[in-house]
N, C-alpha and C positions, 0 to 999 in steps of 0.2 A: 517611073519614080526612082528605081534603083539605078537606072542608067544615068539619070541626072545627078544623083548623089555621087556616083563613081566619077563622073566628069568633074564635079565640084572639088572632090578630094584630090583628083589628079592635078587640077588647076592650082589649088593651094600649095600642093607639094612643089610644083614648078615655080610658084611665086617665091616661096621660101628659099629654094635653091638659087633662084635668080638674084635675090637680095644678097645671099652669102657670097656668090661669085662676083657680083658687081661692087658690093660695099663691104667686103670681107673685113677690112680694117676697122670700120665703124661697128660691125657686128662683134668683133673681138673686144673692142673697148666697152661696148654696151654690156656684154656678158660679164666682163671683169668688174665694171662699176655696179652692176646689179648684184653680183655675188658679194662684193664688198659692202654695199648698202645693207643687204640682209644680215651680213655678219656683224657689222657694227651696231645694228639695231638690236640683234639678239644679245650681244655682249653688254651693251649699255643697259638693256632692260634688266638683265640678271644682276649687273653691278648696282644699278639704282635701287632695285628691290632689296638687295643685301644691305645697302647703306641705310635704308629706311627701317629695315628689320633691326639693325644694330641700335639705331636711335630708339626704336620702340622698346627693345629689351632693356636699355638703360633707364627709360622711364618706368618700366615695370619693376625694376629693382628699387625705385624710389617711392613709387606710388602704387596703390592697390589696383588690381586688374579691372575691377568693376568701375573704376573711375577712368583709367587710361584708355581701354579698348573701345568703349562706346563713343568717347569724345574723338579719338583718332578716326574711327570709322565715319562719324558724321562729318568731320572736317575734311577728311580725304574724299568722301563722296561729293561734298560741296565743291571743292576745288576742281576735281576731275570733271564733274558734270558741267561746271561753269565754262571750263576751257573748251569742252566739246560743243556746247550749245552756242557759244559766242563766236567760235572760230571755224570749227569743222564738224557739223552735225553728223556727218557720215562716219565719224571716228568712234561712235558708240558700238556696243556689242562685241562679238568675238572677232570680227575682221575676216574670217574665212568666208562667210556668206557674201560679203562685199566683193571679194575677188571672184567668187563663183558667179555672182550676178553679172559682173563685167564680162566674164568668159562666155556667158550665155546671151551676149549681145544686148544687155540692158544698159540704159544710160545712167551710169552711177558716177559720182564725183571721184576722180583719181588725182594723183599728183603728190608732190612731197609735203604740201601743207597738211593734207589728211593724214599721211604717214607719221609726220613729226608730232602732231597733236595726239595721235593714237599712242605713240611711244611715251610721251610725257604723262598723259592722262592715265595710261595703263600702269605705269610705275607708281603713280600716286595712289590709284585705287587698290592695286594688289598689295602695295607696301603698307597701306593703312588698314588692311584686314579683309578685303574681298577675296574669298578663296577661289581664285581663278588662276590660269596659267599664262605665261608670256608668249606662247606659240602663236595665238591668234593675231595679236598686234604685230608680231614679227612676220607672219605671212602677209599681212596687209602692207606693212612697210616695204617688204621685198617686192611685192607686186607694184607698189606705188613708184619705187625707184625704177623698176623695169618699164613701167608705162612712160616715165619721163625719158628714159633712154630711147624707147620706140618713137616718141615724139621728135627727139633729136635726129633719129634716123629717117624721119618722115616715112615710116614703114606702113604698108597696107594693113588692113584689119587682121588678116591671117597671121602674119608674123607678129603683130602686136599681141594677139592672144597667146601665142607660144611663149614669148618672152615674159609676159606677165605671169603665166603659169609657172615658168621656170623660176621667177623671182619668189613666188609663193612657196614653191618647194625648197628654195634656198633658205627661206625663213625657218622652215622645219629643221633643215639640216644644221643650221647655226645654233638653234636652241637646244636640240637634243644630241648634238655631235653625231648625227646620223645621216650622212650624205646619201646612203642607199635608201633610207626611209623617206627622205625629202624627195629624192628622184622618183621613187615609186608613187608617192603621194601626188606629185604633179601629174603623173601619167594616169594613175588609177582614179583619182577623184576630180581633179581640176580639168584635165584635157580629154580623158577617155580616148587617147590616141597612142598608137604604137609605131608610127612611121619612123624609119631610121633617122631621117634628118631632124625630126623633132626630138627623138631620144638623145641625139648627139648634143643639141643645144641645151637640153634640160640637165643632162648628166654633167656637162662642163660647169654649168652655173652652180649646181648644188655642191659639187665637190670643191669648187673654188670658194664658195661661202663657208664651208666647213673648215677649210685650210686657213682662211683669213680669221675665222673666229678663234681657232687655236693660237694663232700668232698674236692677235690682239689681247687675248686673255693672258698670255705669257708676259707681254710687255706692258705692264702697268695696270691692267684691269683686274686680273685675277691670277697672280703668279702660281698659285697652287692648283690651277685647273688640270694640269698634267697633259694637255694635248700637244704642247710644243715646249721644248727645252732649248734655251739659247746655245747651250754647249753640245747637246746630244741630237738636236733636231726634232723631228716629229716623233711623238711617242704614242703607243696604244693607250687610249684613255678609257678607263673603266669606271663607271659610276659605282658599281658594286662588284666585289670579288666574292664569288660563291663556288662551292663544290657541287657540280651538277652530276646527278646519276639518273638514268632513265631506264626503267625496267619494263618488260612486256605488260605487267599488271597495271602499269600507269596508263596504258591506252584507254582502258575502260573507265578509270577514274577521271581522266581528262575529258572524255566525252560527256560524262555526267556533269563535271564542272562547267563545261561549255554550255550545256543545256540550261543550267541554273543561271549562268552569267547572261546568256541570251535573253532570258525572261526578265531578269532584273535590269539589264541595260535598256530594253525596250520600255520598261516601266519608268526608268530614269528619263528617257527621251520625252515621253508623254508628260512627265512632271515638269520638266524644264519648259516645254512649250505651253503648258497650262499657266505656269508662273509668268511667262512673258505676256500671254493674253490678259491675265488678271492685272498685271502691272499697267497695261494700257487702259484697262477698264477703270481701275482705281485712280490712276494719276494722269491719264491722257498723255499729252506731249510734254508734261512738266518733268523732264529728266532730272533736274537738280533736286527737286523735292523727293522724287522717287529714290535717288541714290543716297541722299542724306538719311532718309527714314531707314533704308535698307542697311546702311553703314552702322547706324546706331543699334539696330536690331541684331546684326551680326556680332558687333562688339559686345553687346550684352550677353548673347548666347555663349560666345567663346570665353568670356570672363568667368563663367560658372563652371568651366571645364578645366581639366589638368593643363599644365603649362605646355605640353606637347601640342596642344590644339592651337596655340598662338602663332604657329608657323606651319604652313602646308608641307614644306620640305621635311620638317621634323617628323611629321606623321608618316610620310613615305619611307624615311629611313628606319623608323620604328618597325614598320611592317616588313620591309625587305630584309632587315637584319634579324628578323624573327624575335624581337624583344617585346612583342605584344602578346598578351594572352588571348584566348578565344573571345572572352567578353570585351576586351579592349578593341579587338579587330572589328567586332560587330558594332561597337559604339562609334568607332571611326567611320565605318560605312554609313551608319544612320545620320550622323552629324554632317558629314561631307555631302551626302545625298541631298539633305534638306538645304544646307547653307549655300552650296554651289548653285543650286536651282534658284534660290532667292537672289543671289548675285547676278546670275544671267537674266533673270526676270526684271531686275532693276535697270538693265541696259548697261551695266558696267563694262568698260573696255578691258577685256581679258578673254583668254581661250579656255576651252573645255577639255583639251587633251590631257593636261596635267591632273585635274581632278579625276578624269576617267581612269588614268593609270593608277592613281591611289585607291580609287574605289575597287578596281579590279584586283589590286594587291590585297586589299582587306578581305575580299571574297576568297581569293586563293589561299591566303594564310589560314583563315577559319576553316576552309574545306580541308586543307592539309592536316590541321590539328584534329579534325573529326576522323579522318582516315587513320591517323596514327593511334587515336584512342580506341577505335572500333576494330582495327585489323592488326595493329602492331607495325604496319609498314610505314616507314618514315620517308615521305616524299621531299624532293628538293627542287622541283620545277614548277609547282603549282602557283607560287606567287607571281612569277614572271608570265606564266601561261594565263593567269587571271588578268594581269595588266594588259597583255595583248588582246585577250578575248573581249574585255569590256570596250576597248577602243574599236575593235573590229565590229562589234555588234551595234555600237552607236553611230559610227561613221560609215559603216558598210564598206570598209577598206581593209580586208583581212591581211593582204600582203604588206601593206604599209604598217599595220599594227604589229605584225610579226617582227619586222625589222626595227621598229621603235623599241620593242621589248629586248630584242637582241642587242641593240646599241648600248643598253645599260650594263651588259656583262661582257660583250664581245666574245662569247663562248659559242662556237658553232653547234655544240651538242644541244644547246637550248632551243635551236630552231625547230626541231621535230615536235617536242611537246607543245611549244607555243603555237605552232601551225595547227595542230590537232584541235586545240581549244579555240583558236581564232575561227577556223572554218566551221566548227560546230556552233559556236555562239552566233556567227554571221548568218548561218542557215536558219537557226531558230528565230532570230530577230526578223528575218525577211518573211517569215510566215505571217507575221502581224502587219508588217509594212515594208514595202520594197525600198522606200526612200530613206536616206540617212537623216540624222537630226538636222544637218546643215541644209539639206534640200527642203525639208519641211519648214525650217526657219525662214528660208528665202521665199518660199511660197506665201508664208504668212505675212512677210514684209511687203510683198507685191500686192497682196489683197488689201493690206492697210493703206498702202499708197494709192490704190485705186479708189478706196473709200474717201480718202482725203481729197483726191482730185474731184470726185463727184460732189463732195461737200462744198468745195471752192466754186465749182461750176454752178451749183444750185444757188449759192450765195450771190454770185455774179448776176444770175438771171433775176433773182429777187430784187437786188439793188437796181438793176436796169429797169425792171418793170415799175418799181416804186418811183424812180425819177421821171419816167414817161407819164405817169399818172398824177404827178404832183402839180 
C-alpha cells in the first residue's frame, strides 16, 4: 500500500513537471489569470459590501433601526437565495467546503457561473445584514477561475487539483492582504502537500493575487486601502497599528487563553453544525424561505443593539482598538456567536473566517482586561492571539491562523504570542474532534446528498412499480 502511494505521488509530481515544461506559457497565463480573478473578486466583494453599508447607514439616519434592519435582512435574503436557487445552487454556504470537496475528488459543479453568483449573492447577503465574511466566496471564486484555466490547459486531474487549491489560497490572500496566509492555507488545509513544484505554483498565485488586489484598490476601488500608491509604489499595508510588548509572564497567560479559546471554538463548531442540521429539518430545501426568515430575525436582533452592531467591521475595530469594556466584549462575543451560526445555518453565501477573527478578538480583549484587573499586568498581544487562536481551533490550521493575525499588524513580534495561543487552542480542540468545521460540514453535505439520492431512487422504484401494476 505504501509502495503504491509512493508511486502515485511520484507519478503526479512528474505529470505536473511535464505540463510545466511542455506548456509553460499556458501555465504562466493560467496562474496570472487565476490570481487576477481571485484579486478582483476580493476587491469587488469588499467594495460592494461597503456600498451597501453606506446605503444602509443613510437609511438608518432617516428611519428607525427596528424598521430598516429587518426589512433589509428579509429582502437581501430573498434576492440572494433566489439568485442561488435559480442559477447556481452550489453557490450557497461558505464556499470553502465546495473547493475542499472538489479537491477530494467529489463531483461538484465548478466554473465561472458558480463563482459569479457566489460573488453577487454574497455581497447582497452580507451587505443586507448577514454577519459573515467575504473570504469564503473569494476562495470559491478563485478556485472557479482556476478550474476554468485548467480546462483551457486540458490539464490532467493532478494539475487541476493543484491550480484550484492555488486559486482558493489566492482568494484568502486577496481578502486579508495576506499572501503568506493564503499560501499556507492552500498547503495546510486544501492540498496537504509540500512538494516543491506544488509550493512554487501556489506561492506564485497567492502573491500575484495580493499584488493585483493592492493595485485594483488603489485605482478606483478603494484609494485609501494603502497597499499600493501610484507615486510611491507598493506600501506596507497595516489594518491596525499597535504597540506590541511580549514578556515571559505572557507565556502562561497565553496558554490559559488558548485553552479557553479551544473549548469555546469547539462549542462554536458544534453550534454551527447543529444550526445547519436544524435548518434542513425545519425548512428542507427551501433556501429562499430559510434565508428570508433568518434575515428578518437577524435584522430584528441587531436593531435592538447599539449601532456598532449594525456592521461587523465596526465590532472588530472596537475590539482591536480596545474601545470596548469587558461587558461590551462579552456581549459582542455572545451576539456574534449566535447570529453567525444562524446565518451559516440558513445557507447564506459567506465565510466564517471573519466572524471567527472577531469572536477571538472579543475573548482576547476580555481575557486581557481580566489579567490587568487581577494582576496589574497590561497585555498588548491577547487580542491578536485570540483572533488567531479561534481560527486555528475551528479550522484546524494553526499556521494559517497565525499568519492571518500577523497580516493585520505586519509586526514580527506578534508571531510568537499568536503561535503559542494558536497551537494551544488547536490541540485542545483536537481532543474533542480531529476534523475541522469545514471537514464536518462537507461530511454532513455528503450524507445529505446520499439521503437525497436514496429518496429519488425509492421514488423512481415506486413510480415504476405503480406503472407496471396499473
